[in-house]
C-alpha positions as CSV (number, residue, x, y, z in Angstrom):
1,M,111.2,-56.6,115.6
2,L,111.8,-58.6,112.6
3,R,115.2,-58.7,111.5
4,D,116.2,-58.2,108.0
5,G,112.4,-58.6,107.0
6,K,112.4,-62.1,107.7
7,A,109.0,-63.6,109.3
8,I,110.8,-66.6,110.2
9,T,114.0,-68.0,110.0
10,V,115.1,-71.6,110.7
11,S,118.3,-73.4,110.6
12,G,119.0,-77.0,110.7
13,I,116.2,-77.6,113.0
14,T,115.5,-81.3,113.9
15,R,113.0,-82.8,116.1
16,E,113.4,-86.6,117.1
17,F,111.1,-88.8,118.8
18,G,113.0,-91.8,120.4
19,P,114.7,-93.7,117.5
20,A,112.4,-91.8,115.0
21,T,113.5,-88.5,113.2
22,A,110.4,-86.4,112.3
23,V,112.2,-83.5,111.4
24,D,115.7,-83.7,109.8
25,G,117.9,-80.7,110.0
26,I,115.8,-78.4,107.5
27,S,116.2,-74.8,106.9
28,F,114.5,-71.9,105.2
29,E,113.3,-68.2,105.5
30,V,109.8,-66.6,105.2
31,D,109.7,-63.3,104.5
32,R,107.5,-60.7,106.3
33,G,104.0,-60.4,104.1
34,E,104.5,-63.6,102.4
35,F,102.4,-66.5,101.8
36,F,104.6,-69.6,102.3
37,G,103.5,-73.3,102.1
38,F,104.7,-76.5,103.1
39,L,103.5,-79.5,100.8
40,G,103.9,-83.1,101.8
41,P,102.0,-86.1,102.3
42,N,100.7,-87.3,105.8
43,G,104.0,-88.5,107.8
44,A,106.3,-86.1,106.3
45,G,107.1,-83.6,109.3
46,K,104.7,-81.0,108.6
47,T,102.6,-80.9,111.8
48,T,105.8,-81.6,113.9
49,L,107.5,-78.7,112.3
50,I,104.7,-76.5,112.9
51,R,104.3,-77.3,116.4
52,M,108.1,-76.3,116.8
53,L,107.5,-73.2,115.5
54,T,104.6,-72.3,117.7
55,T,106.5,-73.2,120.8
56,L,104.2,-76.3,121.6
57,L,107.3,-78.5,121.1
58,K,111.2,-77.9,121.5
59,P,113.6,-79.0,118.8
60,T,116.0,-81.4,119.3
61,S,118.4,-79.4,117.7
62,G,119.0,-76.4,115.4
63,Q,117.1,-73.0,116.0
64,A,114.0,-70.9,114.7
65,I,113.5,-67.5,115.1
66,V,109.8,-66.5,114.6
67,S,108.8,-62.7,114.6
68,G,112.1,-61.6,115.9
69,F,112.4,-64.5,118.9
70,D,114.0,-67.8,119.5
71,V,111.1,-70.4,119.7
72,A,113.1,-72.3,122.7
73,E,114.7,-69.4,124.6
74,D,111.6,-66.7,124.4
75,P,108.5,-68.8,123.6
76,A,106.2,-66.4,125.6
77,R,107.1,-63.2,123.1
78,V,106.7,-65.8,120.0
79,R,103.1,-66.5,121.3
80,K,102.2,-63.0,121.8
81,H,103.2,-62.1,118.0
82,I,101.4,-65.3,116.2
83,G,98.0,-66.5,115.6
84,V,97.5,-70.7,115.3
85,V,94.7,-72.5,113.5
86,P,95.2,-76.1,114.2
87,Q,94.2,-79.2,112.3
88,A,91.3,-79.8,114.8
89,M,88.5,-77.5,115.2
90,T,88.8,-76.2,118.8
91,S,85.8,-73.6,119.1
92,D,83.7,-74.2,121.9
93,L,80.4,-75.8,120.8
94,D,78.5,-74.3,123.6
95,L,79.2,-70.7,122.9
96,T,78.4,-68.5,120.2
97,G,80.5,-67.3,117.7
98,R,80.6,-64.1,119.1
99,E,81.5,-65.3,122.7
100,N,84.1,-67.7,121.0
101,M,85.9,-64.6,119.8
102,D,85.2,-62.5,122.5
103,I,86.8,-65.1,125.1
104,Y,90.0,-65.3,122.7
105,G,90.1,-61.5,122.9
106,R,90.1,-61.5,126.5
107,F,93.1,-64.0,127.1
108,Y,95.4,-61.2,125.1
109,G,93.9,-58.6,127.4
110,I,92.4,-56.6,124.5
111,R,90.2,-53.6,125.8
112,S,86.2,-54.1,125.5
113,G,85.9,-51.1,123.3
114,E,88.6,-52.4,120.9
115,R,87.5,-56.2,121.4
116,K,84.0,-55.4,120.1
117,E,85.0,-53.4,117.6
118,R,87.6,-55.8,116.1
119,I,85.3,-58.7,116.5
120,E,82.5,-57.1,114.4
121,Y,85.0,-56.5,111.6
122,L,86.3,-60.1,111.5
123,L,83.0,-61.7,111.6
124,E,81.8,-59.6,109.0
125,M,85.1,-60.5,106.7
126,V,84.5,-63.9,107.1
127,G,80.8,-63.9,106.4
128,L,79.6,-64.6,109.7
129,A,78.1,-61.5,110.8
130,P,74.4,-63.0,110.5
131,R,75.2,-66.2,112.5
132,A,77.2,-64.6,115.1
133,D,74.7,-65.0,118.2
134,D,74.1,-68.9,117.0
135,L,75.5,-71.5,119.1
136,V,78.7,-73.0,117.0
137,A,77.1,-76.5,117.5
138,T,74.6,-75.3,114.3
139,Y,77.4,-74.4,112.3
140,S,78.4,-76.3,109.6
141,G,82.3,-77.3,109.2
142,G,83.2,-74.7,106.6
143,M,81.5,-72.1,109.0
144,R,83.4,-73.5,111.9
145,R,86.6,-73.2,110.0
146,R,86.2,-69.8,109.0
147,L,85.3,-68.9,112.8
148,E,88.8,-70.3,113.7
149,I,90.3,-68.1,111.4
150,A,88.7,-65.2,112.5
151,R,89.4,-65.9,116.2
152,V,92.9,-66.1,116.1
153,L,93.0,-62.6,114.1
154,V,91.3,-60.9,117.1
155,H,94.7,-59.9,118.5
156,K,96.2,-58.7,115.2
157,P,99.0,-61.4,115.0
158,A,102.0,-60.4,112.6
159,L,102.4,-64.3,111.6
160,L,99.4,-66.7,111.0
161,F,100.1,-70.5,111.3
162,L,97.8,-72.6,109.4
163,D,98.1,-76.3,109.8
164,E,96.0,-78.5,107.2
165,P,93.0,-75.9,107.5
166,T,90.8,-77.5,104.9
167,I,91.3,-81.1,106.0
168,G,88.0,-82.9,106.5
169,L,86.2,-80.1,104.4
170,D,84.0,-80.7,101.3
171,P,85.1,-79.0,98.3
172,Q,82.7,-76.3,98.1
173,S,83.6,-75.4,101.7
174,R,87.2,-75.8,101.2
175,R,86.9,-73.1,98.3
176,V,85.3,-70.8,100.7
177,V,88.0,-71.0,102.9
178,W,90.6,-70.5,100.0
179,E,88.7,-67.2,99.1
180,L,88.8,-65.9,102.6
181,L,92.5,-66.7,103.0
182,K,93.1,-64.8,99.5
183,K,91.3,-61.9,100.7
184,L,93.0,-61.7,104.0
185,M,96.6,-61.6,102.2
186,Q,95.1,-58.5,100.2
187,G,93.6,-56.6,103.3
188,D,95.7,-57.1,106.5
189,S,99.5,-56.8,106.8
190,I,100.0,-60.7,107.7
191,T,102.3,-63.4,106.9
192,I,100.9,-66.9,106.5
193,F,102.7,-70.1,106.9
194,L,100.4,-73.1,105.5
195,T,100.9,-76.6,105.8
196,T,99.1,-78.9,103.5
197,H,98.9,-82.0,101.4
198,Y,96.3,-80.6,98.8
199,M,98.5,-79.6,95.8
200,E,95.7,-77.3,94.3
201,E,95.5,-75.5,97.6
202,A,99.3,-75.0,97.8
203,E,99.4,-73.6,93.9
204,L,96.4,-71.4,94.3
205,L,97.4,-69.8,97.6
206,C,101.0,-69.7,98.0
207,G,103.7,-67.4,96.6
208,R,106.5,-70.1,97.6
209,V,106.3,-73.9,98.6
210,A,108.8,-76.1,100.2
211,I,108.0,-79.7,99.4
212,I,108.5,-82.2,102.6
213,D,109.3,-85.6,102.4
214,A,110.6,-88.0,105.2
215,G,111.4,-84.8,107.5
216,K,113.4,-83.2,104.6
217,I,112.9,-80.3,102.1
218,I,113.2,-82.0,98.7
219,A,112.4,-78.8,96.7
220,M,111.6,-75.3,97.3
221,G,110.4,-72.3,95.3
222,S,107.4,-71.0,93.6
223,P,104.8,-73.1,91.9
224,A,105.8,-72.0,88.4
225,A,109.5,-72.2,89.1
226,L,109.0,-75.8,90.7
227,K,107.0,-77.0,87.8
228,A,109.6,-75.3,85.5
229,G,112.2,-77.2,87.2
230,I,111.2,-80.3,85.8
231,P,111.5,-81.7,82.3
232,G,108.4,-81.3,79.8
233,N,105.6,-78.9,80.0
234,D,103.0,-81.6,80.1
235,I,102.1,-85.1,81.1
236,V,100.8,-87.7,78.9
237,T,99.2,-90.6,80.4
238,L,98.5,-93.9,78.3
239,K,96.7,-96.9,79.2
240,V,98.1,-99.3,77.0
241,G,96.7,-102.9,75.9
242,G,99.6,-105.5,75.5
243,L,102.3,-103.0,77.2
244,T,105.8,-104.1,76.7
245,D,109.2,-102.8,77.6
246,E,109.7,-102.3,73.6
247,I,106.9,-99.7,73.7
248,I,108.5,-98.0,76.5
249,G,111.9,-98.1,74.9
250,A,110.7,-96.6,71.7
251,M,108.5,-93.7,73.6
252,E,112.0,-93.1,75.2
253,K,113.7,-92.5,72.2
254,L,111.4,-89.6,70.9
255,P,113.3,-86.2,71.1
256,F,110.1,-84.6,72.9
257,V,109.9,-87.3,75.7
258,H,111.8,-86.5,78.6
259,K,111.0,-89.6,81.1
260,V,108.5,-92.3,80.9
261,S,107.3,-94.0,84.2
262,R,104.7,-97.4,84.4
263,E,102.4,-98.3,86.8
264,E,101.0,-101.6,85.7
265,D,99.1,-101.1,82.1
266,S,99.5,-97.3,82.3
267,L,102.5,-95.1,81.1
268,A,103.1,-91.5,82.2
269,A,105.3,-89.4,80.1
270,S,106.9,-86.3,80.9
271,V,106.7,-84.5,77.4
272,D,107.1,-81.2,75.4
273,N,103.7,-79.9,73.8
274,G,101.6,-83.0,75.0
275,A,98.6,-82.1,72.8
276,E,100.7,-81.3,69.8
277,N,102.6,-84.8,70.1
278,L,99.9,-87.0,71.3
279,P,99.3,-88.5,67.8
280,Q,103.0,-89.4,67.7
281,L,102.9,-91.2,70.7
282,I,99.9,-93.2,69.8
283,D,101.5,-94.0,66.5
284,V,104.6,-95.2,68.2
285,V,102.8,-97.4,70.9
286,R,100.8,-99.0,68.0
287,A,103.7,-99.4,65.7
288,S,105.5,-101.5,68.8
289,G,102.5,-103.7,68.7
290,G,100.4,-102.0,71.8
291,A,96.7,-101.0,71.9
292,I,95.7,-97.5,73.1
293,V,93.0,-98.0,75.7
294,A,92.6,-94.2,76.8
295,A,95.0,-91.1,76.4
296,S,95.0,-88.2,78.7
297,V,96.9,-84.8,78.5
298,H,97.5,-82.3,81.5
299,E,100.0,-79.6,82.6
300,Q,102.7,-80.3,84.7
301,S,101.4,-79.9,88.5
302,L,103.1,-79.9,91.8
303,E,102.0,-83.4,92.2
304,D,104.2,-83.9,89.4
305,V,107.1,-82.5,90.9
306,F,106.7,-84.6,94.1
307,I,106.8,-87.6,92.0
308,H,109.8,-86.2,89.9
309,Y,111.7,-86.0,93.3
310,T,110.5,-88.9,95.4
311,G,109.1,-91.3,92.6
312,K,105.7,-91.6,94.5
313,S,102.4,-89.6,94.7
314,I,100.7,-87.6,97.3
315,R,97.2,-89.2,97.4
316,E,94.2,-87.2,98.5
317,E,92.9,-90.2,99.8
318,E,95.9,-90.5,102.4
319,A,94.1,-87.2,104.4
320,R,93.9,-88.4,107.8
321,K,90.3,-87.9,109.1
322,V,90.5,-85.6,112.1
323,S,88.0,-85.1,114.6
324,F,86.4,-81.5,114.7
325,L,86.0,-82.1,119.0
326,I,89.4,-83.8,119.3
327,G,92.8,-82.2,119.0
328,A,94.8,-83.0,116.2
329,G,98.6,-82.6,115.4
330,M,99.9,-84.5,118.4
331,P,103.0,-86.5,117.6
332,Q,101.8,-90.3,116.5
333,R,103.5,-93.2,118.3
334,L,106.6,-92.4,116.0
335,G,106.0,-89.0,115.4
336,R,104.4,-86.8,112.6
């Protein structure tokens, strides 16, 4: 069913909402069995893209082939082969976890015996078997998210779409979901397409990542390759008293410094071997008349890749709070 081993093939896809372009002529491919991620800030076009790939929105132009079928010309066949976990929690609070999964299996016409066997297997896999007959209204946010993932696997989809699956969860619940997704990739033959604005999530889970901003793909590759593609292997951050352009100029002349950016009284320098060269950086700042207030060193991250290409940061606090009871992912006034 999948052509050339590709689970998704997207060619020049665009989606416009009136005068605004939410997704702007992007192209990419996802291999069968791959864990592929779209990383970007809110408003970058991630949800609009996933809604097109899951047949909920028609592209303005371009083409997307999902599980071997055109999303615009054959949406019914696409839907038979995919599972979708949207941002919002959509499970029925007045039903038990098992009842939610059973209804979903009935929608796909799965026979009773097979359905029950599959549900038991999935409930065990996501760690919800002991609470399977409790009302979903009694579940925590992390439990509900695990139920959402288990539910869309009842019909054994070849391709799973996850739109910001851990948004709104506390750090502990987020990590439980991450472990579930890693286990899922090891256990079942499935392709996963993830959208997220959490750098750690993309780096931990995804074999390849496309970084998207303002509706365009600005970089794509494995997390390691993306980080290797920007200069320096470390970021040294210095908070400097009496910061001047002279200090910045002196730092930029050092052979191991590739780039220096300033934000108020702090400097972030892309450098080789940050821990080893930190003392020399401090000496240069002091020799140029500055005073070191604080210093830190960290390895390049996907956040640094995003800053390198866009000059701005993906900030965790920008996460839009999504109600667990109300549908999310609908285009905003100018589209997402």
